[in-house]
N, C-alpha and C positions, 0 to 999 in steps of 0.2 A: 220278661225280657224287655218289653216296651217301656215299662216303668223305670228301669235302670237307665235306659238310653235317654228317656225324657228328663230324668233328674240330672244326668250328665250335661245335657244341652242347657238346661236351666242354670246349673252351677257355672258353666262357662260364660253365660251371658248376664249373670246377675251383677248389679252395680255394687261395688265394694264401698261401704260407708267410710268416710274420713272421720275416724274417732276423735282425733285431736281438734279438728275444726268444729265438730258437733259439740264437744265439751266446752270449747271456748265460746261458741254461740250460746249454749245453754247457760253458762256461767254469766255471760253479759246480760242476757234478758232476764234471768232469775234475779240477778243483782239489781237490775233496773226496776223490777216489780217491788223488790224490797226497799229500794230507795224511795219509790213512790209511796209505799206504805209509811215510811219514816217521815216523809214530807207531809202526809196527811196528819200524822200524829202532831207534828210541830205546828201545822196550820190550826188544828183544833185547840191546841194549847194557847198559841199566841193571838190568834184572831178571835176565838170564841171564849177564851178564858177557862177551859176545862182543865182539871188536874190530869196528870200523866196517865193514871189508871183508866179514867173515863175516856180520855183521848185515844188510848190504845184500843179500847173496846170499840169506839166509834170508827176508828180506822179499819179494824177487822170487818165490821159490818159494811163499811163503804166498799172495801175490796170485794167482799162476797157479793154485794149488790151489783157492782159494776161488772164483775165476771159473769154473773147470771144473766144480766141484760145483754152483754156482748155475746154470750153463748146463744141466747134466744134469737139474736139477730144474725147469727152465723159468722160473726166477725172473730170471735175467740178461736174458732177452729182454724181459720186462716192464719191468725197470729201464732197458733200452736205449730203450724207447718213451718213457719219461719223461725220461731224461737226454740224449737225442739223441746227438750226436757225442761228448759228454763220457764216455759209457760205453765209448768205444773208445780210451782212453788206450793207447798202444802195447802195453804188455805184457798188459793185461787184454783188449783187443780181439783180439790175436793168440791168446790162450788161448781166448777165446770162439769164434773162427773155427775153430780146430783141433778143439775139442770138438764143435762143431756138425757139422763135416764127418765126424767119427768116428761120431757118433750117427746121422746120416743114412745112412751106408753100412754099418752093422753087420750088416744082413741079408745082405750079400754075402760075409761071412766076414772073418776077421782080416787075411789077407794081401791078397786081391784086393779087399776092400772098404775096411776101415779104413786099412790101411797105404798102399794105392795113393792113396786120396783125400787122406790127410794129406800125402803127398809132393807131390801136385799143388799143394796150397795152400802148403805150406812151401817148395817148390822155387822158386816165383816170388819169394818174399821173400828167400831165400838168394841167388838169382842177382842180384837188384838190389842187395843188400848188398855182394856181392863186386865187382860191376862198379863201383859208386859208390866203394868203398874203393880200388879200383885207379886210377880216374880222379883222385880227390883225392890219392892218393899220388904219382902222376906230377906233378900240379900243384905239390904241396908240394916234391917233389924239384927241379923246375925252378926254382921260386922261390928255394930255398936255394942250389942249385948255381951259378946264374948271378948270385948276389948281388943279386937283385931285392929280396929281403926277407930279409937275413941274420939279422935279429933274430927270425925266426919261431920258432926253437927256444927262445929265451928267453921269448917270449910264451907258447908252449905250456906251458913249465914253470911260469910264473906262474898260468896258467889252471888247470892240474892241481893246483897248490897250494891254490887256493881251492875247487876242487871236492872235494878230499879233506879 
């Protein structure tokens, strides 16, 4: 009886999230991080003379490094409170997750603490990436092999041309 009454009181006093505002804020800050990444790519190309592929890799490494440093200093968590889901653009969010896990488990030692907890977190991501790549590879193979979508290879070439 007390539990139901408590839940009712909590439900009446909980703050209702503003989904539209949160989506707009997330979109803005996520886009800002992506624009920063693109600026890094352009900087590496024009100032340092790297080719686009190398500049893209360096930009990823730079974003990961900056996110990890800011997480270690506690700044990225504050940014996450302001930016909402926009702070967790895939590469920066993953770097934040790994760094946070490493910091939380450093007292247990390097192998049993940091390495073990990093593999717990990264392992799930790697498993889902491999499984989804396998499933989509089979689907693609079947579509092309049985001439359901023979132009798929041409379409992929066109898409990769515009991406690169």
